[in-house]
DOVO-603858 format. One line per field, with one value per residue (C-alpha): residue number from 1; residue in three letters; x negated, y, z. Coordinates in nm, 3 decimals. Layout:
// residues N
num NUM:...;
residuo ALA:...;
east X:...;
north Y:...;
up Z:...;
END
This chain:
// residues 403
num 1:2:3:4:5:6:7:8:9:10:11:12:13:14:15:16:17:18:19:20:21:22:23:24:25:26:27:28:29:30:31:32:33:34:35:36:37:38:39:40:41:42:43:44:45:46:47:48:49:50:51:52:53:54:55:56:57:58:59:60:61:62:63:64:65:66:67:68:69:70:71:72:73:74:75:76:77:78:79:80:81:82:83:84:85:86:87:88:89:90:91:92:93:94:95:96:97:98:99:100:101:102:103:104:105:106:107:108:109:110:111:112:113:114:115:116:117:118:119:120:121:122:123:124:125:126:127:128:129:130:131:132:133:134:135:136:137:138:139:140:141:142:143:144:145:146:147:148:149:150:151:152:153:154:155:156:157:158:159:160:161:162:163:164:165:166:167:168:169:170:171:172:173:174:175:176:177:178:179:180:181:182:183:184:185:186:187:188:189:190:191:192:193:194:195:196:197:198:199:200:201:202:203:204:205:206:207:208:209:210:211:212:213:214:215:216:217:218:219:220:221:222:223:224:225:226:227:228:229:230:231:232:233:234:235:236:237:238:239:240:241:242:243:244:245:246:247:248:249:250:251:252:253:254:255:256:257:258:259:260:261:262:263:264:265:266:267:268:269:270:271:272:273:274:275:276:277:278:279:280:281:282:283:284:285:286:287:288:289:290:291:292:293:294:295:296:297:298:299:300:301:302:303:304:305:306:307:308:309:310:311:312:313:314:315:316:317:318:319:320:321:322:323:324:325:326:327:328:329:330:331:332:333:334:335:336:337:338:339:340:341:342:343:344:345:346:347:348:349:350:351:352:353:354:355:356:357:358:359:360:361:362:363:364:365:366:367:368:369:370:371:372:373:374:375:376:377:378:379:380:381:382:383:384:385:386:387:388:389:390:391:392:393:394:395:396:397:398:399:400:401:402:403;
residuo MET:GLY:SER:ASN:PRO:ALA:MET:THR:PRO:ASP:GLN:ILE:ALA:VAL:ILE:LYS:ALA:THR:VAL:PRO:VAL:LEU:ALA:GLN:HIS:GLY:ASN:THR:ILE:THR:THR:VAL:PHE:TYR:ARG:ASN:MET:LEU:GLU:ALA:HIS:PRO:GLU:LEU:ASN:THR:ILE:PHE:ASN:THR:PRO:ASN:GLN:VAL:ASN:GLY:HIS:GLN:PRO:ARG:ALA:LEU:ALA:GLY:ALA:LEU:TYR:ALA:TYR:ALA:SER:HIS:ILE:ASP:ASP:LEU:GLY:ALA:LEU:SER:SER:ALA:VAL:GLU:LEU:ILE:CYS:ASN:LYS:HIS:ALA:SER:LEU:TYR:ILE:GLN:PRO:ASP:HIS:TYR:LYS:ILE:VAL:GLY:LYS:TYR:LEU:LEU:GLU:ALA:MET:GLY:GLU:VAL:LEU:GLY:ALA:ALA:LEU:THR:PRO:GLU:ILE:LEU:ASP:ALA:TRP:ALA:THR:ALA:TYR:TRP:GLN:LEU:ALA:ASP:LEU:MET:ILE:GLY:ARG:GLU:LYS:GLN:LEU:TYR:GLU:GLN:SER:GLU:GLY:TRP:THR:ASP:TRP:ARG:GLU:PHE:LYS:ILE:ALA:ASN:LYS:VAL:LYS:GLU:SER:GLU:GLU:ILE:THR:SER:PHE:TYR:LEU:ALA:PRO:VAL:ASP:GLY:LYS:PRO:LEU:PRO:THR:PHE:GLN:PRO:GLY:GLN:TYR:ILE:SER:VAL:GLN:ALA:ASN:VAL:PRO:ALA:LEU:GLY:TYR:PRO:GLN:ALA:ARG:GLN:TYR:SER:LEU:SER:ASP:GLN:PRO:LYS:PRO:ASP:TYR:TYR:ARG:ILE:SER:VAL:LYS:LYS:GLU:THR:GLY:ILE:ASN:SER:THR:ASP:PRO:ALA:PRO:ALA:VAL:THR:ASN:PRO:GLY:TYR:ILE:SER:ASN:LEU:LEU:HIS:ASP:THR:PHE:ASN:ILE:GLY:ASP:THR:LEU:GLN:VAL:SER:HIS:PRO:TYR:GLY:ASP:PHE:PHE:LEU:SER:PRO:SER:LYS:SER:ASP:SER:THR:THR:PRO:ILE:VAL:LEU:ILE:SER:ALA:ALA:PRO:GLN:ALA:ARG:LYS:LEU:HIS:PHE:ILE:HIS:GLY:ALA:ARG:THR:SER:ALA:GLY:ARG:ALA:PHE:LYS:ASP:HIS:ILE:SER:ARG:LEU:SER:GLU:LEU:SER:PRO:PRO:ILE:GLN:ALA:THR:PHE:PHE:THR:SER:HIS:PRO:VAL:GLU:GLY:ASP:LYS:GLU:GLY:VAL:ASP:TYR:HIS:HIS:VAL:GLY:ARG:VAL:ASP:LEU:THR:LYS:LEU:ASP:ASP:LYS:ASP:LEU:TYR:LEU:GLU:ASN:ALA:GLU:THR:GLU:TYR:TYR:ILE:CYS:GLY:PRO:GLU:LYS:PHE:MET:THR:ASP:VAL:GLU:SER:SER:LEU:LYS:ALA:ARG:GLY:VAL:ALA:ALA:ASP:ARG:ILE:LYS:MET:GLU:LEU:PHE:GLY:THR:GLY:GLY:ALA:PRO:HIS;
east -0.518:-0.311:-0.550:-0.418:-0.214:0.164:0.326:0.441:0.780:0.594:0.410:0.735:0.881:0.577:0.613:0.985:0.900:0.660:0.927:0.984:0.607:0.594:0.889:0.697:0.336:0.355:0.277:-0.021:-0.154:-0.124:-0.276:-0.580:-0.593:-0.612:-0.864:-1.102:-1.070:-1.125:-1.421:-1.582:-1.474:-1.451:-1.436:-1.075:-0.977:-0.926:-0.645:-0.463:-0.271:-0.474:-0.186:0.023:-0.265:-0.289:0.085:0.133:0.375:0.153:0.102:0.474:0.568:0.330:0.461:0.814:0.706:0.541:0.854:1.070:0.837:0.836:1.214:1.262:0.974:1.217:1.412:1.161:1.423:1.564:1.236:1.214:1.316:1.073:0.790:0.857:0.846:0.520:0.355:0.434:0.277:-0.026:-0.068:-0.056:-0.345:-0.534:-0.534:-0.746:-0.753:-1.068:-0.871:-0.637:-0.935:-1.041:-0.688:-0.634:-0.957:-0.888:-0.516:-0.578:-0.863:-0.634:-0.379:-0.649:-0.769:-0.419:-0.270:-0.581:-0.532:-0.164:-0.284:-0.347:-0.533:-0.198:-0.040:-0.349:-0.353:0.018:-0.026:-0.333:-0.130:0.169:-0.050:-0.197:0.145:0.257:-0.079:-0.077:0.275:0.177:-0.155:0.032:0.292:0.028:-0.168:0.145:0.181:-0.183:-0.140:0.157:-0.042:-0.192:-0.551:-0.508:-0.630:-0.821:-0.796:-0.792:-0.904:-0.636:-0.655:-0.384:-0.264:0.003:0.145:0.505:0.693:1.041:1.174:1.049:0.929:0.871:0.604:0.568:0.225:0.169:-0.106:-0.291:-0.541:-0.898:-0.971:-0.690:-0.549:-0.168:0.010:0.228:0.599:0.777:1.123:1.291:1.253:0.907:0.606:0.233:-0.026:-0.234:-0.572:-0.724:-1.053:-1.003:-1.320:-1.199:-1.184:-1.488:-1.298:-1.009:-0.647:-0.373:-0.004:0.287:0.496:0.796:0.765:1.006:1.017:1.106:0.816:0.571:0.255:0.030:0.122:0.302:0.492:0.536:0.734:0.594:0.761:0.540:0.610:0.619:0.405:0.086:-0.223:-0.436:-0.720:-0.743:-0.751:-0.779:-0.543:-0.326:-0.519:-0.335:0.006:0.196:0.255:-0.108:-0.190:0.114:0.006:-0.346:-0.207:-0.006:-0.277:-0.611:-0.556:-0.517:-0.490:-0.804:-0.876:-0.890:-0.720:-0.733:-0.404:-0.261:-0.049:0.326:0.482:0.788:1.119:1.341:1.508:1.832:1.817:1.769:2.032:2.286:2.175:2.468:2.721:3.029:2.958:2.943:2.618:2.575:2.238:2.176:1.861:1.709:1.446:1.211:2.424:2.829:2.852:3.006:2.728:2.744:2.429:2.443:2.155:2.062:1.816:1.750:1.839:1.974:1.636:1.470:1.666:1.452:1.600:1.920:1.998:1.915:2.154:2.426:2.393:2.420:2.741:2.887:2.791:2.891:3.199:3.125:2.819:2.921:2.692:2.742:2.498:2.459:2.261:2.185:2.110:2.329:2.186:2.351:2.475:2.524:2.861:3.044:3.118:2.832:2.519:2.643:2.949:2.903:2.713:2.486:2.280:2.402:2.710:2.904:3.205:3.271:3.324:3.634:3.624:3.684:3.379:3.164:3.342:3.413:3.713:3.471:3.313:3.012:2.910:2.535:2.379:2.023:1.887:1.565:1.432:1.278:1.296:1.542:1.766:1.772:1.850:2.123:2.286:2.251:2.433:2.706:2.762:2.768:3.023:3.246:3.221:2.927:2.731:2.356:2.267:2.424:2.206:1.851:1.609:1.270:1.065:0.719:0.487:0.539:0.891:1.006:1.065:1.421:1.634;
north 18.906:18.976:19.225:19.544:19.787:19.797:20.107:20.370:20.546:20.863:20.675:20.524:20.874:20.993:20.710:20.782:21.147:21.057:20.880:21.191:21.217:20.861:20.927:21.217:21.095:20.718:20.618:20.855:20.714:20.352:20.426:20.585:20.296:20.025:20.222:20.282:19.936:19.746:19.966:19.888:19.522:19.395:19.038:19.114:19.139:18.762:18.815:19.110:19.095:19.305:19.383:19.510:19.739:19.877:19.931:20.078:19.812:19.710:20.063:20.138:19.815:19.884:20.240:20.099:19.850:20.124:20.336:20.042:19.967:20.327:20.347:20.030:20.076:20.050:19.760:19.517:19.243:19.408:19.328:18.962:18.817:19.045:18.958:18.586:18.617:18.815:18.579:18.278:18.448:18.551:18.191:18.069:18.307:18.209:18.558:18.568:18.802:18.973:19.083:19.277:19.464:19.576:19.673:19.869:20.064:20.174:20.237:20.476:20.643:20.688:20.860:21.101:21.162:21.244:21.423:21.608:21.818:21.714:21.376:21.489:21.263:21.190:21.075:20.877:20.700:20.619:20.473:20.272:20.119:20.061:19.894:19.650:19.580:19.454:19.292:19.093:18.974:18.858:18.704:18.505:18.378:18.292:18.100:17.892:17.823:17.713:17.484:17.320:17.250:16.918:17.044:17.192:17.541:17.645:17.619:17.258:17.142:16.988:16.860:16.893:16.532:16.610:16.903:16.872:17.125:17.167:17.435:17.696:17.909:17.675:17.410:17.182:17.120:16.803:16.879:16.595:16.644:16.565:16.415:16.162:16.214:16.196:16.528:16.669:16.700:17.032:17.185:17.210:17.575:17.627:17.725:17.681:17.941:17.848:18.016:18.029:18.176:18.479:18.532:18.869:19.001:18.819:18.686:18.443:18.544:18.361:18.340:18.172:17.907:17.724:17.347:17.200:16.831:16.633:16.568:16.301:16.184:16.199:16.517:16.853:16.987:17.350:17.471:17.793:18.038:18.188:18.556:18.648:18.917:18.843:18.707:18.538:18.491:18.871:18.977:19.354:19.511:19.199:19.102:19.379:19.243:19.066:18.764:18.714:18.433:18.230:18.271:18.165:17.845:17.772:17.857:17.762:17.507:17.146:16.797:16.726:17.090:17.193:17.464:17.572:17.509:17.608:17.414:17.462:17.765:17.988:18.044:18.022:17.693:17.562:17.571:17.214:17.279:17.336:17.060:16.834:17.115:17.145:17.513:17.584:17.695:17.920:17.913:18.205:18.214:18.367:18.216:18.126:16.709:16.579:16.931:17.203:17.371:17.620:17.675:17.998:18.050:18.302:18.259:18.450:18.149:17.801:17.665:17.858:17.676:17.433:17.107:17.164:16.793:16.720:16.989:16.873:16.514:16.624:16.812:16.510:16.260:16.475:16.695:16.912:17.040:17.314:17.482:17.809:17.934:18.285:18.351:18.691:18.552:18.259:18.094:17.914:17.575:17.672:17.561:17.771:17.561:17.324:17.525:17.837:17.972:18.349:18.581:18.840:18.862:18.707:18.909:18.793:19.006:18.744:18.480:18.435:18.453:18.077:18.014:18.198:18.040:18.387:18.259:18.082:18.331:18.101:18.038:18.085:18.245:18.173:18.402:18.350:18.545:18.882:19.131:19.373:19.080:18.964:19.304:19.363:19.029:19.101:19.434:19.261:19.005:19.269:19.467:19.161:19.135:18.897:18.976:19.034:18.748:18.498:18.610:18.475:18.580:18.443:18.763:18.684:18.961:19.288:19.232:19.169:19.500:19.561:19.782;
up 6.960:7.271:7.442:7.283:7.498:7.470:7.325:7.571:7.537:7.433:7.157:7.032:7.015:6.817:6.565:6.523:6.463:6.180:5.973:5.752:5.699:5.572:5.344:5.188:5.194:5.244:4.887:4.871:5.199:5.087:4.745:4.913:5.160:4.893:4.685:4.974:5.127:4.801:4.708:5.045:5.051:4.692:4.826:4.927:4.558:4.573:4.824:4.671:4.344:4.097:3.855:4.146:4.241:3.889:3.838:4.187:4.313:4.605:4.745:4.708:4.884:5.172:5.201:5.223:5.487:5.696:5.667:5.777:6.066:6.189:6.154:6.361:6.606:6.899:6.745:6.595:6.590:6.278:6.101:6.205:5.867:5.681:5.923:5.881:5.502:5.511:5.763:5.546:5.246:5.452:5.569:5.209:5.134:5.451:5.602:5.921:6.226:6.094:5.787:6.016:6.162:5.813:5.712:6.033:5.992:5.634:5.685:5.974:5.784:5.482:5.706:5.817:5.461:5.334:5.635:5.751:6.065:6.079:6.206:6.561:6.807:6.974:6.646:6.546:6.882:6.855:6.507:6.610:6.893:6.664:6.403:6.653:6.800:6.459:6.379:6.704:6.631:6.282:6.388:6.651:6.405:6.143:6.408:6.468:6.096:6.070:6.371:6.197:5.878:5.994:5.963:5.614:5.698:5.385:5.008:4.885:4.541:4.318:3.962:3.700:3.670:3.410:3.220:3.094:2.879:3.028:2.790:2.543:2.835:3.130:3.186:3.487:3.635:3.838:4.089:4.266:4.552:4.449:4.793:4.742:5.090:5.132:5.103:5.380:5.317:5.271:5.277:4.933:4.833:4.982:4.771:4.739:4.649:4.346:4.307:3.960:3.845:3.616:3.409:3.282:3.639:3.776:4.076:4.145:4.180:4.370:4.290:4.465:4.284:4.423:4.450:4.196:4.289:4.599:4.838:4.714:4.893:4.585:4.397:4.407:4.109:4.014:3.713:3.571:3.334:3.063:3.016:2.648:2.487:2.684:2.512:2.778:2.527:2.487:2.852:2.821:2.914:2.958:3.271:3.455:3.351:3.634:3.406:3.312:3.557:3.451:3.088:3.183:3.335:3.021:2.769:2.920:3.197:3.086:3.233:3.438:3.519:3.885:4.088:4.451:4.632:4.970:5.214:5.143:5.310:5.281:5.457:5.148:5.231:5.375:5.753:5.881:6.147:5.871:5.636:5.724:5.735:5.517:5.453:5.076:4.914:4.609:4.433:4.195:3.982:3.676:3.443:3.774:4.805:4.871:4.990:4.771:4.577:4.289:4.082:3.881:3.640:3.372:3.086:2.766:2.550:2.611:2.495:2.774:3.043:3.239:3.373:3.174:3.135:3.498:3.625:3.384:3.505:3.867:3.788:3.609:3.878:4.174:4.120:4.431:4.239:3.997:3.743:3.555:3.292:3.152:2.834:2.686:2.338:2.225:1.915:1.627:1.740:2.105:2.236:2.493:2.799:2.718:2.644:2.823:3.004:2.980:2.744:2.899:3.214:3.538:3.634:3.938:3.841:3.570:3.839:4.054:4.431:4.444:4.223:4.478:4.776:4.907:5.101:5.336:5.574:5.628:5.264:5.216:4.908:4.790:4.518:4.323:4.024:3.935:4.221:4.055:3.959:4.321:4.468:4.205:4.287:4.658:4.610:4.409:4.685:4.958:4.755:4.771:5.145:5.196:5.512:5.474:5.709:5.466:5.174:5.135:4.863:4.755:4.744:4.611:4.505:4.692:4.824:5.173:5.349:5.469:5.246;
END
């Protein structure tokens, strides 16, 4: 927006002073905020993840983000990576400046509803200015992302050109644009948002899925894990389960069906400036290059591992590429050293320093999987001396605030 006043030193001091208030009441404020805003603007249900509203993840994540923002109000550089992650996700959902006006109105009103007289005019004014300081920053960055999208600035219709089962749990969807126009390239590791109609809710829902193939002009491929124990044909109460949309894709969407797709976004990719480096890379994932690379993956069973043969061939053809597989449930016929290397969940303490290239102070670590898995692995790496700026995580959903 650019026309909002800058924060004064007194306002910064007020925001810093409210950090304990956010620690105590932040989740209540954000819960009230989402309730009131979505009641007044039900059309925004297509943007927000309904299961994460029901299970409380979204309000908790926003409360954490507000706490982080207030704590770093005089050092916003510390939030740059989190802001970049959030702006990329916003762009993939086509968030617009008018959305920030709605959010600001109901967030400040929720503060007043929860805090009552404790929200003095001085504090309210400071938070209004702080909100627009952050909103302007994000609107500006999202404008840049839209300008880089080659005119693709809204949902685009794609059809499912093919549907390929990769393992017991994972299916690849080949998505081709209905308009037939060539697709823009992307960085390996970026994602698209896929919007699917959910009859049980009465409105569409969008989810982010990493692109799982090299750039092609005529299709994008995503490889989607089906969470077990969810019956997408019996939506209540499964519709509020975080894995419901993935199950819907598996169970009800077939070749020829259409979906709404966003331009590729995301900052979870190898920095182009380092793409020809000799710095080792360690990729650590959980079920969903002559340079030294170690791919560490965990799956419940060997049959649940997607692209198993492809990864094995890469390791055989290119010795600098190493692969280690963890499985929590080996089955009869599995061979140690072939179908798996370690029993149990991914546990970095079972790997030597040399396997993680810890002797190299520039090794980069890319972690993808469930949020708790990622934060556990991050903690394990930090405990072994890896600096935070060498660890990157793909935080979909409600993640992204510094911790």
